[in-house]
C-alpha positions, 0 to 999 in steps of 0.5 A: 589561856583558853583559845580565843576564836578569830573575830567573825569576817563577812559571811563565807561564800564560794568566791571573794567578796569585798568587806565593804563595812571596812572599806567605810570604817575609820580604820579602812580609811585611814589604811587608804591614806597611809598606803597613797602616802606610803607610795608617795615617799618612797617613790619620791625617794626611789625616783631621785639620786639617794645615798647613805641613810636614805637607803634605811628610809627607803627600806623602812618606808617600802617595808611598812607599805608592803605590810600595811598592803596585806594587812588591807587586803587581808581585812578587806577580804574579810580573810584574817582568820587564814593568818595563823596565830595573828588572825585570832588576834587581828586587832592586836596585830593591827595595833603593833603594826600601827604603833610599832612599825608605822609610827617608829619606821616612818618617824625615823624616816621622816627625820633622815629625810628631814636632815637631808633635806636641810643639807640640801637647802642651799641649792634651792637658791635662785641662779643655782644651776645643778641638781638640786635634791632639796624639793625630793628630799622635802616632799618625801619628809612632809609625806612621811610626816603625815603617814606617820600620823596616820599610823598614829591615828589608826593605831590609837583607834585600835587602842581604843577598840581593845581597851573598850574589849572589843575584838573586831577591827570595826 
């Protein structure tokens, strides 16, 4: 197939400038929410004692958060064309990231933290004197579930743009 040129970014300048149209777009706003909830998830888990499958949940949350931060930064600066091979397919890259990684890994992490919260539900009784991780696990589970929904919405947004033969993320 013929090579498709990368989608246009903001006008090239000597210095970096923000792509304000992206920041005001639905995808830009969803990315901000994903970054905030993703950080809340992994900070909540990392700040408390965790063991077992919570290691995977923390790994998944940090991995997806870092990749989302990279996508957000490149999109905000309009520099996705600098990424080899993926820059020419930026909308598809965002789509796969959101639906495969974002929804998949956050759904798994949410399930793990929800299960762990259920296993610690006994300690939220009045008069229980030991340190209780129920609140931390439940908070992480809620943040992860909302983040997974945000990734689903942004993935559907990218999919709808792709189905309408649009090649740009905004």
